[in-house]
C-alpha positions in Angstrom: 77.5 33.0 79.4 74.9 35.1 81.1 73.8 38.5 79.8 75.0 39.9 83.2 78.5 38.3 83.0 80.3 41.6 82.4 78.4 43.3 85.3 79.3 40.4 87.6 82.9 40.5 86.6 83.1 44.3 87.1 81.4 44.0 90.4 84.0 41.6 91.6 86.8 44.0 90.6 85.0 46.9 92.3 84.8 44.9 95.5 88.5 44.0 95.3 89.6 47.6 94.7 87.5 48.8 97.5 89.2 46.4 99.9 92.6 47.6 98.6 91.6 51.1 99.5 90.5 50.1 102.9 93.8 48.3 103.6 95.7 51.3 102.4 93.7 53.6 104.7 94.4 51.2 107.6 98.1 51.4 106.9 98.1 55.2 106.8 96.1 55.3 110.0 98.6 53.1 111.8 101.8 54.7 110.3 102.9 55.9 113.8 101.6 52.9 115.9 104.4 51.5 117.9 102.2 49.0 119.7 100.5 47.1 116.9 100.7 43.5 118.1 101.8 41.7 121.3 104.4 39.0 120.4 105.9 36.9 123.2 105.0 39.5 125.8 106.6 42.4 123.9 104.9 45.0 121.7 105.7 44.9 118.0 105.0 47.9 115.8 102.2 47.8 113.2 103.2 45.9 110.1 102.1 47.2 106.7 99.5 45.0 105.0 98.8 44.5 101.3 96.1 42.7 99.3 96.8 39.8 97.1 94.4 39.4 94.2 93.9 36.4 91.9 91.7 35.4 89.0 88.3 34.1 90.1 87.4 30.9 88.4 84.3 31.0 86.2 81.6 28.7 87.3 81.7 25.9 84.8 78.5 24.7 83.2 77.9 21.8 81.0 78.0 24.0 77.9 81.4 25.4 78.9 82.8 21.9 79.2 81.3 21.0 75.8 82.9 24.1 74.3 86.3 23.3 75.8 86.1 19.8 74.4 85.3 21.0 70.9 88.4 23.2 71.0 86.4 26.4 70.7 88.3 28.7 72.9 85.3 30.9 73.9 86.0 30.9 77.6 85.9 34.1 79.5 87.3 35.1 82.9 85.2 35.0 86.0 86.5 38.3 87.5 88.9 38.8 90.4 88.9 37.9 94.1 91.0 38.6 97.1 93.0 35.5 97.9 94.6 36.9 101.1 95.9 39.9 103.0 99.6 39.6 103.8 101.9 41.5 106.1 105.0 43.1 104.7 108.2 41.6 106.0 110.4 44.6 105.6 112.3 45.5 108.8 111.1 48.3 111.1 112.7 51.7 111.1 114.8 52.4 114.2 114.7 55.9 115.6 116.7 57.2 118.6 114.3 58.5 121.2 115.3 57.5 124.7 112.3 59.5 126.2 109.8 57.3 124.4 108.2 54.6 126.7 108.6 52.1 123.9 112.3 52.6 123.6 114.6 49.7 124.1 117.6 49.7 126.5 119.7 51.5 123.9 117.1 54.2 123.5 115.9 53.2 120.0 112.2 52.9 119.1 111.0 50.7 116.3 108.5 52.4 114.0 106.1 50.7 111.6 107.3 49.8 108.1 104.6 52.0 106.5 105.9 54.4 103.8 103.3 57.1 103.3 104.5 57.7 99.7 104.1 54.1 98.8 100.7 54.0 100.4 99.6 57.0 98.4 100.7 55.4 95.1 98.8 52.2 96.1 95.8 54.3 96.9 95.9 56.2 93.6 96.3 52.9 91.7 93.3 51.3 93.5 91.3 54.5 93.0 92.1 54.6 89.2 91.2 50.9 88.9 87.9 51.6 90.7 87.1 54.5 88.4 87.9 52.4 85.3 85.6 49.6 86.5 82.8 52.1 87.1 83.2 53.2 83.5 83.0 49.6 82.4 79.9 49.1 84.5 78.2 52.2 83.1 79.0 51.1 79.5 77.6 47.6 80.1 74.5 49.1 81.6 74.1 51.4 78.7 74.5 48.5 76.2 71.9 46.4 78.0 69.5 49.3 78.0 70.0 49.8 74.3 69.4 46.1 73.8 66.1 46.4 75.6 65.1 49.4 73.5 65.6 47.3 70.3 63.0 44.9 71.5 60.3 47.6 71.7 
């Protein structure tokens, strides 16, 4: 394990949370977009996107394999990574607006499946996680600085 392991782990979490915030802001920006993607010659509204996170595997060294073989469970996590960004499959909202150029023959317009309240909750969650990781980063930095001061 490197002396910078905690900083690298925290950095991966900061990157993942930043991407979550970017995806939420993209969802909010497209909450009224009725022409998000062209599918089979017809426009489909914007689909809400979300980030899927997974544990990042720690890079295995010979010593980690040796530790595992000796049943000393000293393994640590390797952080977090974004495995993919997925589109939400919930149905689109139908609103009656026959004057809209995107209305179908019955006068209904499909609106994106973006719920602003849900997006704000996701944004708050990502923001709090980001703040917590900044606190961890500052604590790790402080401990490393104190360690360097001991050697003086």
